[in-house]
C-alpha positions in Angstrom: -13.9 -140.5 -72.0 -11.9 -137.4 -71.2 -10.8 -136.5 -67.7 -12.5 -133.3 -66.6 -11.4 -131.1 -63.7 -14.3 -130.0 -61.4 -13.9 -126.2 -60.9 -15.8 -126.5 -57.6 -13.3 -129.0 -56.1 -9.8 -127.8 -55.1 -6.9 -129.6 -53.4 -3.9 -128.0 -51.7 -1.3 -128.9 -49.2 -2.0 -126.0 -46.9 -5.2 -123.8 -46.9 -4.7 -120.4 -45.3 -7.9 -118.6 -44.6 -7.1 -114.9 -44.4 -4.7 -112.6 -46.2 -3.3 -110.3 -43.5 0.2 -110.3 -42.1 -0.4 -113.6 -40.2 -1.8 -115.5 -43.2 0.6 -114.3 -45.8 3.6 -114.9 -43.4 2.6 -118.5 -43.0 2.1 -118.9 -46.7 5.5 -117.5 -47.5 7.3 -119.6 -44.9 5.8 -122.8 -46.3 5.9 -122.1 -50.0 9.1 -124.1 -50.5 7.4 -127.3 -49.4 4.4 -127.5 -51.6 1.1 -126.0 -52.8 -0.3 -123.2 -50.6 -3.8 -121.7 -51.1 -4.6 -118.3 -49.6 -8.3 -117.4 -49.3 -9.2 -113.6 -49.2 -12.7 -112.3 -48.7 -12.0 -109.2 -50.8 -8.9 -107.9 -52.5 -5.8 -109.5 -50.9 -4.9 -106.2 -49.1 -8.3 -105.6 -47.5 -7.7 -106.6 -43.9 -6.8 -105.0 -40.7 -3.0 -105.3 -41.4 -3.3 -102.8 -44.3 -4.9 -100.2 -42.0 -2.6 -100.6 -39.0 -0.9 -97.2 -38.6 1.3 -97.4 -35.5 4.0 -100.0 -35.9 5.5 -103.2 -34.5 6.9 -103.5 -31.0 10.3 -105.2 -30.8 13.5 -105.2 -28.8 15.9 -103.4 -31.2 17.7 -100.8 -29.2 20.7 -101.3 -26.9 18.9 -99.5 -24.0 16.0 -101.9 -24.2 15.7 -105.5 -23.1 13.6 -108.6 -23.5 12.8 -108.4 -19.7 11.6 -104.8 -20.0 9.3 -105.5 -23.0 7.9 -108.6 -21.2 7.3 -106.6 -18.0 5.5 -103.8 -19.9 3.3 -106.4 -21.6 2.5 -108.2 -18.4 1.5 -104.9 -16.7 -0.7 -103.9 -19.6 -2.3 -107.4 -19.6 -3.6 -106.7 -16.1 -2.3 -110.0 -14.6 -3.8 -112.3 -17.2 -1.1 -112.8 -19.7 0.6 -116.2 -20.1 4.2 -115.3 -19.2 5.6 -118.1 -21.4 3.7 -116.8 -24.4 4.8 -113.2 -23.7 8.5 -114.2 -23.4 8.3 -116.5 -26.4 6.9 -113.6 -28.5 9.3 -110.9 -27.3 12.4 -113.2 -27.7 11.5 -113.7 -31.3 10.7 -110.0 -32.0 14.1 -109.0 -33.5 14.0 -112.1 -35.8 10.5 -111.2 -37.0 11.6 -107.7 -37.9 14.7 -108.9 -39.7 12.5 -111.3 -41.7 10.3 -108.3 -42.8 13.4 -106.2 -43.7 14.8 -109.1 -45.8 11.4 -109.2 -47.6 11.8 -105.5 -48.4 9.7 -103.6 -45.8 11.0 -100.1 -45.7 10.9 -98.9 -42.1 11.4 -95.2 -41.2 15.0 -94.1 -40.4 16.5 -91.2 -38.6 20.0 -90.6 -39.8 21.4 -94.2 -40.4 19.3 -95.9 -37.6 15.7 -97.1 -37.7 13.4 -94.6 -36.0 11.8 -96.1 -32.9 8.7 -94.4 -31.3 7.0 -95.0 -28.0 3.3 -95.8 -27.4 1.0 -96.2 -24.4 2.1 -98.8 -21.9 5.7 -99.0 -23.2 8.5 -97.8 -21.0 11.0 -97.6 -23.9 11.0 -96.4 -27.5 10.6 -99.8 -29.2 8.0 -99.3 -32.0 9.6 -99.7 -35.4 7.3 -98.1 -38.0 7.0 -96.9 -41.6 5.8 -93.3 -41.0 2.2 -93.7 -39.9 1.3 -96.4 -42.3 3.2 -99.5 -41.1 0.5 -101.9 -41.9 0.3 -100.7 -45.5 4.1 -101.1 -45.9 4.0 -104.6 -44.4 0.9 -105.7 -46.3 2.0 -104.5 -49.7 5.5 -106.0 -49.3 4.1 -109.4 -48.3 1.4 -109.3 -51.0 4.1 -108.6 -53.6 6.3 -111.5 -52.3 3.3 -113.8 -52.4 2.4 -112.9 -55.9 5.9 -113.7 -57.0 5.8 -117.2 -55.4 4.7 -119.8 -57.9 3.6 -122.3 -55.2 1.1 -119.9 -53.6 -2.3 -119.5 -55.2 -4.5 -116.6 -54.0 -8.2 -116.9 -54.2 -9.7 -113.4 -54.0 -13.4 -112.7 -53.3 -13.9 -116.1 -51.5 -15.4 -116.4 -48.0 -15.1 -119.6 -46.0 -18.5 -121.1 -45.0 -17.4 -123.9 -42.7 -14.5 -126.1 -41.9 -14.7 -129.8 -42.9 -13.7 -132.1 -40.0 -13.6 -135.8 -39.4 -16.7 -135.6 -37.2 -18.7 -134.0 -40.0 -17.5 -136.8 -42.4 -18.5 -139.5 -39.9 -14.8 -140.4 -39.0 -13.6 -141.3 -35.5 -10.9 -138.7 -35.5 -11.8 -135.0 -35.7 -9.0 -133.8 -37.9 -9.6 -130.7 -40.1 -9.5 -131.7 -43.8 -10.4 -128.5 -45.5 -13.3 -126.1 -45.9 -16.4 -125.2 -47.9 -16.0 -121.8 -49.4 -18.2 -119.4 -51.3 -16.9 -118.1 -54.6 -18.4 -114.6 -54.4 -18.0 -113.8 -58.1 -19.5 -117.0 -59.3 -22.0 -117.3 -56.4 -21.3 -121.0 -55.8 -20.0 -123.0 -52.9 -16.7 -124.8 -53.6 -14.8 -127.4 -51.7 -11.1 -127.1 -50.8 -9.4 -130.2 -49.3 -6.1 -129.7 -47.5 -3.6 -131.5 -45.4 -3.3 -128.5 -43.0 -5.6 -125.5 -42.5 -4.6 -122.2 -41.0 -7.1 -119.7 -39.7 -5.8 -116.1 -40.1 -9.2 -114.4 -40.4 -8.6 -111.5 -38.0 -10.9 -110.3 -35.2 -14.6 -109.8 -34.6 -14.9 -106.0 -34.0 -17.7 -105.8 -36.7 -19.9 -107.3 -33.9 -20.1 -103.7 -32.6 -21.9 -100.7 -34.2 -18.8 -98.5 -34.2 -15.5 -100.0 -35.1 -12.2 -99.0 -36.6 -12.0 -102.3 -38.5 -12.6 -102.9 -42.2 -15.9 -104.7 -43.1 -14.2 -108.1 -43.3 -13.6 -108.3 -39.5 -16.7 -110.4 -38.8 -15.3 -113.1 -36.5 -15.5 -115.8 -39.2 -12.5 -117.9 -37.9 -13.7 -117.8 -34.3 -17.2 -119.0 -35.2 -15.9 -121.7 -37.6 -13.4 -123.0 -35.1 -16.1 -123.1 -32.4 -18.4 -125.1 -34.7 -15.5 -127.4 -35.5 -14.9 -128.2 -31.8 -12.2 -125.7 -30.7 -12.3 -124.0 -27.3 -12.2 -120.2 -27.1 -10.9 -118.0 -24.3 -11.0 -114.4 -23.0 -13.5 -113.1 -25.6 -14.9 -110.6 -23.2 -11.8 -108.5 -23.7 -12.6 -106.2 -26.6 -10.3 -103.3 -27.0 -11.9 -100.1 -27.9 -9.5 -97.7 -29.5 -9.8 -94.4 -27.7 -9.4 -92.1 -30.7 -11.4 -92.7 -33.9 -12.1 -89.7 -36.0 -15.6 -88.4 -35.3 -17.0 -87.1 -38.5 -20.2 -88.1 -40.4 -18.2 -88.7 -43.7 -15.3 -90.6 -42.0 -15.9 -94.3 -41.9 -14.2 -95.1 -38.7 -10.8 -93.6 -39.5 -8.3 -94.4 -36.8 -6.2 -91.7 -35.2 -3.0 -93.6 -34.2 -1.9 -93.9 -30.7 1.5 -92.7 -31.9 0.1 -89.1 -31.8 -0.2 -89.4 -28.1 3.2 -91.0 -28.0 4.6 -87.9 -29.6 2.8 -85.4 -27.3 -0.8 -85.0 -28.4 -3.2 -84.2 -25.6 -6.9 -84.9 -25.1 -9.2 -82.0 -24.5 -12.8 -81.3 -23.5 -14.8 -79.2 -26.0 -14.0 -76.1 -23.8 -10.2 -76.7 -24.3 -9.5 -78.2 -20.8 -7.2 -81.2 -20.6 -8.7 -84.1 -18.6 -6.5 -87.2 -18.7 -4.2 -86.1 -15.8 -7.3 -86.0 -13.5 -7.7 -89.8 -14.1 -4.3 -91.3 -14.4 -0.7 -90.1 -13.6 0.4 -91.4 -17.0 -2.2 -89.1 -18.6 -2.4 -89.6 -22.4 0.2 -92.4 -22.2 -2.0 -94.6 -20.0 -3.0 -98.0 -21.5 -5.7 -97.6 -24.1 -8.4 -99.3 -22.0 -8.1 -96.6 -19.4 -8.0 -93.8 -22.0 -11.1 -95.3 -23.8 -13.0 -95.7 -20.6 -12.1 -92.1 -19.5 -13.3 -90.7 -22.8 -16.5 -92.7 -22.6 -17.0 -91.3 -19.1 -16.3 -87.8 -20.2 -18.8 -88.1 -23.1 -21.5 -89.4 -20.8 -20.8 -87.1 -17.9 -20.9 -83.9 -20.0 -23.5 -85.0 -22.6 -21.0 -84.3 -25.4 -20.7 -86.0 -28.7 -16.9 -86.3 -28.7 -13.6 -85.1 -27.2 -10.6 -83.6 -29.0 -7.1 -84.7 -29.6 -4.6 -81.8 -30.1 -1.1 -82.0 -31.5 -1.1 -78.5 -33.0 1.4 -77.3 -30.4 4.1 -79.3 -32.2 6.1 -78.0 -35.2 4.2 -78.1 -38.5 7.1 -79.9 -40.3 7.3 -82.5 -37.5 3.5 -83.3 -37.7 3.5 -83.6 -41.6 6.7 -85.6 -41.5 5.6 -88.1 -38.8 1.9 -88.4 -39.6 1.4 -87.8 -43.4 -1.5 -90.2 -43.7 -3.4 -88.8 -40.8 -2.6 -85.2 -41.9 -3.9 -85.7 -45.4 -6.9 -87.8 -44.4 -8.1 -85.2 -41.9 -7.5 -82.4 -44.4 -10.1 -84.1 -46.7 -12.6 -83.4 -43.9 -11.6 -79.8 -43.5 -9.3 -80.4 -40.5 -5.7 -79.1 -40.5 -4.1 -81.0 -37.6 -1.2 -78.5 -37.5 -3.8 -75.9 -36.4 -7.0 -77.8 -35.4 -7.8 -80.3 -32.7 -9.2 -83.6 -34.0 -12.7 -84.7 -32.8 -12.5 -88.3 -31.6 -14.6 -91.0 -30.0 -13.8 -94.6 -28.9 -14.6 -97.5 -31.3 -14.2 -101.3 -31.2 -10.8 -102.0 -32.4 -9.2 -105.3 -31.4 -10.3 -108.7 -30.2 -7.9 -109.8 -27.4 -9.4 -113.3 -26.9 -10.1 -115.9 -29.5 -9.5 -119.5 -30.5 -7.2 -121.1 -27.8 -3.9 -122.1 -29.2 -0.5 -123.3 -27.9 3.0 -122.0 -28.6 2.9 -123.9 -31.9 -0.4 -122.1 -32.9 -2.2 -125.4 -32.7 -5.9 -125.4 -31.9 -7.9 -128.3 -30.2 -8.6 -129.8 -33.6 -5.6 -131.6 -35.2 -4.4 -130.2 -38.5 -6.0 -126.8 -37.7 -4.0 -123.8 -36.7 -5.0 -120.2 -35.7 -2.7 -117.2 -36.1 -3.1 -113.5 -35.5 -6.1 -111.7 -34.1 -8.4 -114.8 -34.5 -6.2 -116.6 -31.9 -5.8 -116.4 -28.1 -2.1 -117.1 -27.5 -1.9 -115.7 -24.0 0.1 -112.7 -25.1 -2.4 -110.0 -24.6 -4.1 -111.1 -21.4 -6.9 -108.6 -20.4 -5.6 -105.8 -22.6 -3.4 -105.7 -25.7 -0.5 -103.4 -25.5 0.0 -101.1 -28.4 1.9 -102.6 -31.4 2.2 -106.1 -29.9 -0.4 -107.4 -32.4 1.6 -107.3 -35.6 4.5 -108.8 -33.7 2.2 -111.6 -32.6 1.1 -112.2 -36.2 4.7 -112.6 -37.4 6.0 -114.7 -34.5 3.1 -117.2 -34.3 3.0 -117.4 -38.1 6.6 -118.7 -37.9 5.6 -121.1 -35.1 2.7 -122.5 -37.1 4.9 -122.9 -40.2 7.7 -124.6 -38.2 5.1 -127.1 -36.7 3.6 -127.9 -40.1 7.0 -128.4 -41.6 8.0 -130.8 -38.8 5.0 -133.0 -39.8 5.4 -132.6 -43.5 5.1 -135.9 -45.5 5.6 -135.3 -49.2 3.9 -138.7 -49.9 0.7 -137.7 -48.1 -2.2 -136.2 -50.2 -5.3 -134.3 -49.1 -8.5 -136.4 -48.7 -11.4 -136.5 -51.2 -14.2 -134.5 -49.7 -18.0 -134.5 -50.5 -19.3 -131.6 -52.4 -21.6 -128.9 -50.8 -25.2 -129.9 -50.8 -27.7 -127.1 -51.5 -30.5 -129.3 -53.0 -32.9 -128.4 -50.2 -32.5 -124.6 -50.3 -33.9 -121.8 -52.3 -33.0 -118.2 -53.2 -34.2 -115.8 -50.5 -36.8 -113.2 -51.1 -36.4 -111.7 -47.7 -33.0 -110.0 -47.7 -34.5 -107.3 -45.4 -34.4 -109.8 -42.5 -30.7 -110.0 -42.9 -30.1 -106.3 -42.8 -32.5 -105.8 -39.9 -30.9 -108.6 -37.8 -27.4 -107.3 -38.7 -28.2 -103.9 -37.4 -30.0 -105.1 -34.3 -27.1 -107.4 -33.3 -24.5 -104.7 -33.6 -26.7 -102.1 -31.8 -27.4 -104.3 -28.8 -23.7 -105.3 -28.5 -22.8 -101.6 -28.5 -25.5 -100.7 -25.9 -25.2 -103.7 -23.5 -21.7 -105.2 -24.0 -19.6 -102.1 -24.7 -17.0 -100.3 -22.8 -18.9 -100.4 -19.4 -21.1 -103.5 -18.6 -23.5 -104.8 -15.9 -25.0 -108.2 -15.2 -28.4 -106.9 -16.2 -27.1 -105.6 -19.6 -25.3 -108.9 -20.3 -28.5 -110.9 -19.5 -30.6 -108.7 -21.8 -28.0 -109.1 -24.5 -27.9 -112.9 -24.2 -31.7 -113.1 -24.4 -31.8 -111.1 -27.6 -28.8 -112.9 -29.1 -30.5 -116.3 -28.5 -33.6 -115.2 -30.4 -31.5 -113.7 -33.3 -29.4 -116.9 -33.4 -32.6 -119.0 -33.8 -33.9 -116.8 -36.6 -30.6 -116.7 -38.4 -30.2 -120.5 -38.1 -33.7 -121.0 -39.7 -32.7 -118.6 -42.5 -29.4 -120.4 -43.1 -31.2 -123.8 -43.3 -33.7 -122.7 -45.9 -31.9 -120.3 -48.2 -28.8 -120.2 -50.4 -25.7 -118.8 -48.6 -24.5 -115.3 -49.3 -21.7 -113.2 -48.0 -24.0 -111.3 -45.6 -25.7 -114.4 -44.3 -22.3 -116.2 -43.6 -21.0 -113.1 -41.8 -24.2 -112.6 -39.8 -24.3 -116.3 -38.9 -20.7 -116.0 -37.6 -21.2 -112.7 -35.8 -24.2 -114.0 -33.8 -22.1 -116.9 -32.6 -19.2 -114.7 -31.7 -21.6 -112.2 -29.9 -22.9 -115.1 -27.8 -19.4 -116.3 -27.0 -18.4 -112.7 -26.0 -21.4 -112.4 -23.6 -20.9 -115.9 -22.1 -17.2 -115.1 -21.5 -18.2 -111.8 -19.9 -20.7 -113.5 -17.6 -18.0 -115.7 -16.3 -15.9 -112.8 -15.1 -17.1 -111.5 -11.7 -14.6 -108.7 -11.6 -13.3 -105.7 -13.5 -10.0 -106.4 -15.2 -8.3 -104.8 -18.1 -10.8 -104.2 -20.9 -13.7 -105.8 -19.1 -15.2 -103.2 -16.8 -18.5 -104.0 -15.0 -20.3 -101.7 -12.5 -21.4 -104.7 -10.5 -17.9 -105.9 -9.8 -15.6 -102.8 -9.9 -12.6 -104.5 -8.1 -10.1 -107.1 -9.2 -10.6 -110.7 -8.1 -7.9 -112.2 -5.9 -6.9 -114.7 -8.5 -6.5 -114.0 -12.3 -8.2 -116.6 -14.4 -8.9 -117.0 -18.1 -12.4 -117.4 -19.2 -12.8 -120.6 -21.2 -15.7 -121.9 -23.3 -15.6 -125.5 -24.6 -18.0 -126.5 -27.4 -20.5 -129.3 -26.9 -21.0 -131.9 -29.6 -24.4 -130.4 -30.6 -23.4 -126.8 -31.0 -24.8 -125.0 -34.1 
């Protein structure tokens, strides 16, 4: 009898779930050791990294210092950053940039030196960038390097359904042994067994109606980690980017903070500038203040948007520094060398996430979390501009180092049971999914948005619990699909966000509540620890 390979069963040394800067960096750093499998929900470039415009914060200039970058980050984090995590990240910033340059990332230069820009919250010019499309430069370079690495296997159009842990297999230990994944092209659930699993799934901004994020940002890693037994922290801190292009045909196109760093000003529809009335730093205030101010202006004056204007700068300067934004706006009939840009806030970045240590380890052994999915302690109550790509790179290296330290070439991944769908049928009620999807995102926008109250949070939680019950019944009875998996994850993350927000009886950073407008005397993280019977 011939040996046959089951196409639904995969084995690998390391399974990396996610194909952004964090996931690809981990894969590249471990490829020399063994077989690495990278899971990508869409094309390998379709993550938040690819769309990141601004740049990467790093201490690269002689006039700058680690202490200065640390201090700026601590101030932006509103007293909630873990100083050890901040210092660790900043101390490894130059090394991370050098690693990217060695891989071939072409950063913008001015004369012979790299051009450094400044963004909100930074006291120095320390943002290294590739014009206004840094994420694209980083993403395409890392993708190219991964495709040339024989030990790395990329599975595109796959979405993880759930992690497979010792508990789920009836073992005493709760180590992570792999994942069930849905092959979207073949519409079947497959099993991947691995010695180590790295979550690099990005954030959860798709839980909100308006977001700057691509469609894949549905909180999958946070929800899967929670179900596997990982604690989460600080999920009430959702960063709303102040300036998304407001246009019916523009699907949440981001207008980079770098425009304000280079002198763009915010205006009311009548042409009046308003930021200096709210904060002495004006347009360079941290983005939570700018987003809240715009939200206030929109509600106060009953207007649809405000305007961002850089037209007073030289035309050549604008086209040279912001070619992507210039050409994209031009597609919508806006010439930013002459016209002000209509903008509104949109959900942009998840500052909390799966709790990890400085080695990127979660509470579950063998399971790591890197990038936006993780809560490292770097961001605190508010992410400072351009620290996020830096965090991806630094903690990817930390995870890779920790995995390498445990590497045993004689160890092999365990044999895992196949996915059982013998009790489910094809759904004939897809409308339920689309209705629940819209209802969840609308209620999160209305009740758990930029400004919150206890009453709004309680209303949100009641509705989320009902939705969660409906979605759970649906999940139990029907075959899984991409939309169902994402909706199941989003409703879990929505509940975690609300429960974290309910713990915080103060206004701090990105969490602003009308019931508790002042800071508490002591800064504390919000923690949620899963029970054994969570769904």
